[in-house]
TIRO-2110 file (N, C-alpha, C; in Angstrom, 1 decimal):
// TIRO-2110
-13.5, 123.4, -23.4, N, 1, A
-12.6, 123.5, -22.2, CA, 1, A
-11.2, 123.9, -22.7, C, 1, A
-10.7, 124.9, -22.0, N, 2, A
-9.3, 125.3, -22.3, CA, 2, A
-8.3, 124.5, -21.6, C, 2, A
-7.5, 123.7, -22.3, N, 3, A
-6.6, 122.8, -21.7, CA, 3, A
-5.5, 123.5, -20.9, C, 3, A
-5.0, 124.6, -21.4, N, 4, A
-3.9, 125.3, -20.8, CA, 4, A
-4.3, 125.9, -19.4, C, 4, A
-5.5, 126.5, -19.4, N, 5, A
-5.9, 127.1, -18.1, CA, 5, A
-6.8, 126.2, -17.3, C, 5, A
-7.2, 125.1, -17.8, N, 6, A
-8.0, 124.1, -17.1, CA, 6, A
-9.3, 124.7, -16.6, C, 6, A
-9.9, 125.6, -17.5, N, 7, A
-11.2, 126.2, -17.2, CA, 7, A
-12.1, 126.1, -18.4, C, 7, A
-13.4, 126.3, -18.1, N, 8, A
-14.4, 126.2, -19.1, CA, 8, A
-14.3, 127.5, -20.0, C, 8, A
-14.7, 127.4, -21.2, N, 9, A
-14.6, 128.5, -22.2, CA, 9, A
-15.7, 129.5, -21.8, C, 9, A
-15.5, 130.4, -20.9, N, 10, A
-16.4, 131.4, -20.5, CA, 10, A
-15.7, 132.7, -20.8, C, 10, A
-16.5, 133.8, -21.0, N, 11, A
-15.8, 135.1, -21.1, CA, 11, A
-15.1, 135.4, -19.9, C, 11, A
-14.0, 136.2, -20.1, N, 12, A
-13.1, 136.5, -19.0, CA, 12, A
-13.8, 137.4, -18.0, C, 12, A
-14.8, 138.2, -18.4, N, 13, A
-15.5, 139.1, -17.5, CA, 13, A
-16.3, 138.3, -16.5, C, 13, A
-16.9, 137.2, -16.9, N, 14, A
-17.7, 136.4, -16.0, CA, 14, A
-16.8, 135.7, -15.0, C, 14, A
-15.6, 135.3, -15.4, N, 15, A
-14.7, 134.6, -14.5, CA, 15, A
-14.3, 135.6, -13.4, C, 15, A
-14.0, 136.8, -13.8, N, 16, A
-13.6, 137.8, -12.8, CA, 16, A
-14.7, 138.1, -11.8, C, 16, A
-15.9, 138.2, -12.3, N, 17, A
-17.1, 138.5, -11.5, CA, 17, A
-17.2, 137.4, -10.4, C, 17, A
-17.2, 136.1, -10.9, N, 18, A
-17.4, 135.0, -9.9, CA, 18, A
-16.2, 135.0, -8.9, C, 18, A
-15.0, 135.3, -9.3, N, 19, A
-13.9, 135.3, -8.4, CA, 19, A
-14.1, 136.4, -7.3, C, 19, A
-14.5, 137.5, -7.8, N, 20, A
-14.7, 138.7, -6.8, CA, 20, A
-15.8, 138.4, -5.8, C, 20, A
-16.9, 137.7, -6.3, N, 21, A
-18.0, 137.4, -5.4, CA, 21, A
-17.6, 136.4, -4.4, C, 21, A
-16.8, 135.4, -4.8, N, 22, A
-16.5, 134.3, -3.9, CA, 22, A
-15.4, 134.8, -2.8, C, 22, A
-14.6, 135.7, -3.2, N, 23, A
-13.6, 136.2, -2.3, CA, 23, A
-14.1, 137.3, -1.4, C, 23, A
-15.2, 137.9, -1.7, N, 24, A
-15.8, 139.0, -0.9, CA, 24, A
-16.1, 138.6, 0.5, C, 24, A
-16.8, 137.4, 0.7, N, 25, A
-17.2, 137.0, 2.0, CA, 25, A
-16.2, 136.1, 2.8, C, 25, A
-15.1, 135.9, 2.2, N, 26, A
-14.1, 135.0, 2.8, CA, 26, A
-13.1, 135.8, 3.6, C, 26, A
-13.0, 135.4, 4.9, N, 27, A
-12.1, 136.1, 5.8, CA, 27, A
-11.4, 135.0, 6.6, C, 27, A
-10.1, 134.7, 6.2, N, 28, A
-9.4, 133.6, 6.9, CA, 28, A
-9.2, 134.0, 8.4, C, 28, A
-9.4, 132.9, 9.2, N, 29, A
-9.2, 133.1, 10.7, CA, 29, A
-8.4, 132.0, 11.2, C, 29, A
-7.7, 132.3, 12.3, N, 30, A
-6.9, 131.3, 13.0, CA, 30, A
-7.8, 130.4, 13.9, C, 30, A
-7.3, 129.3, 14.3, N, 31, A
-8.1, 128.4, 15.2, CA, 31, A
-8.4, 129.2, 16.5, C, 31, A
-7.5, 130.0, 17.0, N, 32, A
-7.8, 130.7, 18.3, CA, 32, A
-9.0, 131.7, 18.1, C, 32, A
-9.1, 132.3, 16.9, N, 33, A
-10.2, 133.2, 16.7, CA, 33, A
-11.5, 132.5, 16.5, C, 33, A
-11.4, 131.3, 15.9, N, 34, A
-12.7, 130.6, 15.7, CA, 34, A
-13.1, 130.0, 17.1, C, 34, A
-12.2, 129.6, 18.0, N, 35, A
-12.6, 129.1, 19.3, CA, 35, A
-13.2, 130.2, 20.2, C, 35, A
-12.7, 131.4, 20.0, N, 36, A
-13.3, 132.5, 20.8, CA, 36, A
-14.7, 132.8, 20.4, C, 36, A
-15.0, 132.6, 19.1, N, 37, A
-16.4, 132.9, 18.6, CA, 37, A
-17.3, 131.7, 19.1, C, 37, A
-16.9, 130.5, 18.9, N, 38, A
-17.7, 129.3, 19.2, CA, 38, A
-16.9, 128.3, 20.0, C, 38, A
-16.9, 128.4, 21.3, N, 39, A
-16.1, 127.4, 22.0, CA, 39, A
-16.6, 126.0, 21.8, C, 39, A
-15.7, 125.1, 21.8, N, 40, A
-16.1, 123.7, 21.5, CA, 40, A
-16.7, 123.0, 22.6, C, 40, A
-16.2, 123.2, 23.8, N, 41, A
-16.7, 122.5, 25.0, CA, 41, A
-17.5, 123.4, 25.9, C, 41, A
-18.5, 122.8, 26.5, N, 42, A
-19.3, 123.6, 27.5, CA, 42, A
-18.6, 123.5, 28.8, C, 42, A
-18.9, 124.5, 29.6, N, 43, A
-18.3, 124.5, 31.0, CA, 43, A
-19.2, 123.7, 31.9, C, 43, A
-18.6, 122.9, 32.7, N, 44, A
-19.3, 122.0, 33.5, CA, 44, A
-19.7, 122.7, 34.8, C, 44, A
-20.9, 122.4, 35.3, N, 45, A
-21.4, 123.0, 36.5, CA, 45, A
-21.0, 122.1, 37.7, C, 45, A
-20.8, 122.7, 38.8, N, 46, A
-20.5, 121.9, 40.0, CA, 46, A
-21.8, 121.2, 40.5, C, 46, A
-21.6, 120.0, 41.0, N, 47, A
-22.7, 119.2, 41.5, CA, 47, A
-23.2, 119.9, 42.8, C, 47, A
-24.5, 119.9, 43.0, N, 48, A
-25.1, 120.5, 44.2, CA, 48, A
-25.0, 119.5, 45.3, C, 48, A
-25.2, 119.9, 46.5, N, 49, A
-25.1, 119.1, 47.7, CA, 49, A
-26.1, 117.9, 47.6, C, 49, A
-27.3, 118.3, 47.1, N, 50, A
-28.3, 117.3, 47.0, CA, 50, A
-27.9, 116.1, 46.1, C, 50, A
-27.3, 116.5, 45.0, N, 51, A
-26.8, 115.5, 44.1, CA, 51, A
-25.7, 114.6, 44.7, C, 51, A
-24.8, 115.3, 45.4, N, 52, A
-23.7, 114.6, 46.1, CA, 52, A
-24.2, 113.6, 47.1, C, 52, A
-25.3, 114.0, 47.8, N, 53, A
-25.8, 113.1, 48.8, CA, 53, A
-26.6, 111.9, 48.3, C, 53, A
-27.0, 112.0, 47.0, N, 54, A
-27.7, 110.9, 46.4, CA, 54, A
-26.7, 109.7, 46.2, C, 54, A
-27.1, 108.5, 46.7, N, 55, A
-26.1, 107.4, 46.5, CA, 55, A
-26.0, 106.9, 45.1, C, 55, A
-26.9, 107.3, 44.2, N, 56, A
-26.9, 106.9, 42.8, CA, 56, A
-26.1, 108.0, 41.9, C, 56, A
-25.7, 109.1, 42.5, N, 57, A
-25.0, 110.1, 41.7, CA, 57, A
-23.7, 109.6, 41.2, C, 57, A
-23.6, 109.6, 39.9, N, 58, A
-22.3, 109.1, 39.2, CA, 58, A
-22.2, 107.6, 39.2, C, 58, A
-23.2, 106.9, 39.6, N, 59, A
-23.1, 105.4, 39.6, CA, 59, A
-24.0, 104.9, 38.4, C, 59, A
-23.4, 104.1, 37.5, N, 60, A
-24.2, 103.6, 36.4, CA, 60, A
-24.9, 102.3, 36.8, C, 60, A
-25.9, 102.0, 36.1, N, 61, A
-26.7, 100.7, 36.3, CA, 61, A
-25.8, 99.5, 36.3, C, 61, A
-24.8, 99.5, 35.4, N, 62, A
-23.9, 98.4, 35.3, CA, 62, A
-23.2, 98.2, 36.6, C, 62, A
-22.7, 99.3, 37.2, N, 63, A
-22.0, 99.2, 38.4, CA, 63, A
-22.8, 98.8, 39.6, C, 63, A
-24.1, 99.2, 39.6, N, 64, A
-25.0, 98.8, 40.6, CA, 64, A
-25.2, 97.3, 40.6, C, 64, A
-25.5, 96.8, 39.3, N, 65, A
-25.8, 95.3, 39.2, CA, 65, A
-24.5, 94.5, 39.5, C, 65, A
-23.4, 95.0, 39.1, N, 66, A
-22.1, 94.2, 39.3, CA, 66, A
-21.9, 94.1, 40.8, C, 66, A
-22.1, 95.2, 41.5, N, 67, A
-21.8, 95.2, 43.0, CA, 67, A
-22.9, 94.3, 43.7, C, 67, A
-24.1, 94.3, 43.2, N, 68, A
-25.1, 93.4, 43.8, CA, 68, A
-24.8, 92.0, 43.6, C, 68, A
-24.4, 91.6, 42.4, N, 69, A
-24.0, 90.2, 42.1, CA, 69, A
-22.8, 89.8, 42.9, C, 69, A
-21.9, 90.7, 43.0, N, 70, A
-20.7, 90.3, 43.8, CA, 70, A
-21.0, 90.2, 45.3, C, 70, A
-21.9, 91.0, 45.8, N, 71, A
-22.2, 90.9, 47.2, CA, 71, A
-23.2, 89.8, 47.6, C, 71, A
-24.3, 89.7, 46.8, N, 72, A
-25.4, 88.7, 47.1, CA, 72, A
-25.3, 87.5, 46.2, C, 72, A
-25.1, 87.7, 44.9, N, 73, A
-25.1, 86.6, 44.0, CA, 73, A
-26.5, 86.5, 43.2, C, 73, A
-26.5, 85.8, 42.1, N, 74, A
-27.7, 85.8, 41.3, CA, 74, A
-28.9, 85.1, 42.0, C, 74, A
-28.6, 84.1, 42.8, N, 75, A
-29.7, 83.3, 43.4, CA, 75, A
-30.5, 84.2, 44.4, C, 75, A
-29.8, 85.0, 45.2, N, 76, A
-30.5, 85.9, 46.1, CA, 76, A
-31.3, 87.0, 45.3, C, 76, A
-30.7, 87.5, 44.3, N, 77, A
-31.4, 88.5, 43.5, CA, 77, A
-32.6, 87.9, 42.8, C, 77, A
-32.5, 86.6, 42.4, N, 78, A
-33.7, 86.0, 41.8, CA, 78, A
-34.8, 85.8, 42.8, C, 78, A
-34.4, 85.5, 44.1, N, 79, A
-35.5, 85.4, 45.1, CA, 79, A
-36.1, 86.7, 45.5, C, 79, A
-35.3, 87.8, 45.6, N, 80, A
-35.8, 89.1, 45.9, CA, 80, A
-36.6, 89.7, 44.8, C, 80, A
-36.2, 89.7, 43.6, N, 81, A
-36.9, 90.3, 42.5, CA, 81, A
-37.2, 89.1, 41.5, C, 81, A
-38.4, 88.7, 41.4, N, 82, A
-38.8, 87.6, 40.6, CA, 82, A
-38.9, 87.9, 39.2, C, 82, A
-37.7, 88.0, 38.5, N, 83, A
-37.7, 88.2, 37.1, CA, 83, A
-36.8, 87.1, 36.5, C, 83, A
-37.1, 86.7, 35.2, N, 84, A
-36.5, 85.5, 34.6, CA, 84, A
-35.0, 85.8, 34.4, C, 84, A
-34.6, 87.0, 34.1, N, 85, A
-33.2, 87.3, 33.7, CA, 85, A
-32.3, 87.1, 35.0, C, 85, A
-32.9, 87.0, 36.2, N, 86, A
-32.1, 86.7, 37.4, CA, 86, A
-32.2, 85.2, 37.7, C, 86, A
-33.2, 84.5, 37.3, N, 87, A
-33.4, 83.1, 37.7, CA, 87, A
-32.9, 82.2, 36.6, C, 87, A
-33.3, 82.3, 35.4, N, 88, A
-33.0, 81.3, 34.4, CA, 88, A
-31.8, 81.9, 33.5, C, 88, A
-30.7, 81.2, 33.7, N, 89, A
-29.4, 81.5, 32.9, CA, 89, A
-29.1, 83.0, 33.0, C, 89, A
-28.8, 83.5, 34.2, N, 90, A
-28.6, 84.9, 34.4, CA, 90, A
-27.3, 85.4, 33.7, C, 90, A
-27.4, 86.6, 33.1, N, 91, A
-26.3, 87.2, 32.5, CA, 91, A
-26.4, 88.7, 32.7, C, 91, A
-25.3, 89.4, 32.7, N, 92, A
-25.3, 90.9, 32.8, CA, 92, A
-26.0, 91.5, 31.7, C, 92, A
-25.8, 91.0, 30.4, N, 93, A
-26.4, 91.7, 29.3, CA, 93, A
-27.9, 91.6, 29.3, C, 93, A
-28.5, 90.4, 29.6, N, 94, A
-29.9, 90.3, 29.6, CA, 94, A
-30.5, 91.1, 30.7, C, 94, A
-29.9, 91.0, 31.9, N, 95, A
-30.4, 91.7, 33.1, CA, 95, A
-30.4, 93.2, 32.8, C, 95, A
-29.3, 93.8, 32.3, N, 96, A
-29.2, 95.2, 32.0, CA, 96, A
-30.3, 95.7, 31.0, C, 96, A
-30.4, 94.9, 30.0, N, 97, A
-31.5, 95.2, 29.0, CA, 97, A
-32.8, 95.3, 29.6, C, 97, A
-33.2, 94.3, 30.4, N, 98, A
-34.5, 94.3, 31.0, CA, 98, A
-34.7, 95.4, 32.0, C, 98, A
-33.6, 95.7, 32.8, N, 99, A
-33.7, 96.7, 33.8, CA, 99, A
-33.8, 98.1, 33.2, C, 99, A
-33.2, 98.3, 32.1, N, 100, A
-33.3, 99.6, 31.4, CA, 100, A
-34.7, 99.8, 30.8, C, 100, A
-35.3, 98.8, 30.4, N, 101, A
-36.6, 98.9, 29.8, CA, 101, A
-37.8, 98.9, 30.8, C, 101, A
-37.6, 98.3, 32.0, N, 102, A
-38.7, 98.0, 32.9, CA, 102, A
-38.4, 98.8, 34.2, C, 102, A
-39.2, 99.8, 34.4, N, 103, A
-39.0, 100.8, 35.5, CA, 103, A
-39.2, 100.1, 36.9, C, 103, A
-40.3, 99.3, 37.0, N, 104, A
-40.5, 98.6, 38.3, CA, 104, A
-39.4, 97.7, 38.8, C, 104, A
-38.8, 97.0, 37.8, N, 105, A
-37.7, 96.1, 38.1, CA, 105, A
-36.5, 96.9, 38.5, C, 105, A
-36.2, 97.9, 37.8, N, 106, A
-35.1, 98.8, 38.2, CA, 106, A
-35.2, 99.4, 39.5, C, 106, A
-36.4, 99.8, 39.9, N, 107, A
-36.7, 100.4, 41.2, CA, 107, A
-36.5, 99.3, 42.3, C, 107, A
-36.9, 98.1, 42.1, N, 108, A
-36.6, 97.0, 43.1, CA, 108, A
-35.1, 96.8, 43.2, C, 108, A
-34.4, 96.8, 42.1, N, 109, A
-32.9, 96.5, 42.2, CA, 109, A
-32.3, 97.7, 42.9, C, 109, A
-32.7, 98.9, 42.7, N, 110, A
-32.2, 100.1, 43.3, CA, 110, A
-32.4, 100.1, 44.8, C, 110, A
-33.6, 99.6, 45.2, N, 111, A
-33.9, 99.4, 46.7, CA, 111, A
-33.0, 98.4, 47.3, C, 111, A
-32.7, 97.3, 46.6, N, 112, A
-31.8, 96.3, 47.1, CA, 112, A
-30.4, 96.9, 47.3, C, 112, A
-30.0, 97.7, 46.3, N, 113, A
-28.7, 98.4, 46.3, CA, 113, A
-28.6, 99.3, 47.5, C, 113, A
-29.6, 100.0, 47.8, N, 114, A
-29.6, 100.9, 49.0, CA, 114, A
-29.5, 100.1, 50.3, C, 114, A
-30.2, 99.0, 50.3, N, 115, A
-30.1, 98.1, 51.5, CA, 115, A
-28.7, 97.6, 51.7, C, 115, A
-28.1, 97.3, 50.5, N, 116, A
-26.7, 96.8, 50.6, CA, 116, A
-25.7, 97.8, 51.1, C, 116, A
-25.9, 99.1, 50.7, N, 117, A
-25.1, 100.2, 51.1, CA, 117, A
-25.3, 100.4, 52.6, C, 117, A
-26.5, 100.3, 53.1, N, 118, A
-26.8, 100.4, 54.6, CA, 118, A
-26.1, 99.3, 55.4, C, 118, A
-26.1, 98.0, 54.8, N, 119, A
-25.5, 96.9, 55.5, CA, 119, A
-24.0, 97.1, 55.5, C, 119, A
-23.4, 97.7, 54.5, N, 120, A
-21.9, 97.9, 54.5, CA, 120, A
-21.5, 98.9, 55.5, C, 120, A
-22.4, 99.9, 55.7, N, 121, A
-22.1, 101.0, 56.7, CA, 121, A
-22.0, 100.4, 58.1, C, 121, A
-22.8, 99.5, 58.4, N, 122, A
-22.9, 98.9, 59.8, CA, 122, A
-21.8, 98.0, 60.1, C, 122, A
END
């Protein structure tokens, strides 16, 4: 290794060849040019009327369960939907985990949520 040039002891011809090959495909670009080629963000589509009419559009399961617990309480939910996470030591974490994994329980909770929305309208 040549200490002065900090390079391996290779013939100068090979060094020039490798430098020429590596520089041949390199074309520096600005961020604006790169963004025009590959935009970072996708454009969002507008929600359809059907989606806007859906009461669950934009509402997460956490928000559904929190509003049900605030409106009815855990006792009522345990009576309506007979699952342990509503009856024995109820918590948001255990209930959300079970509802995400179990389709039938989530459908029951969604039905209760729709009934709650109807009651609030009246």
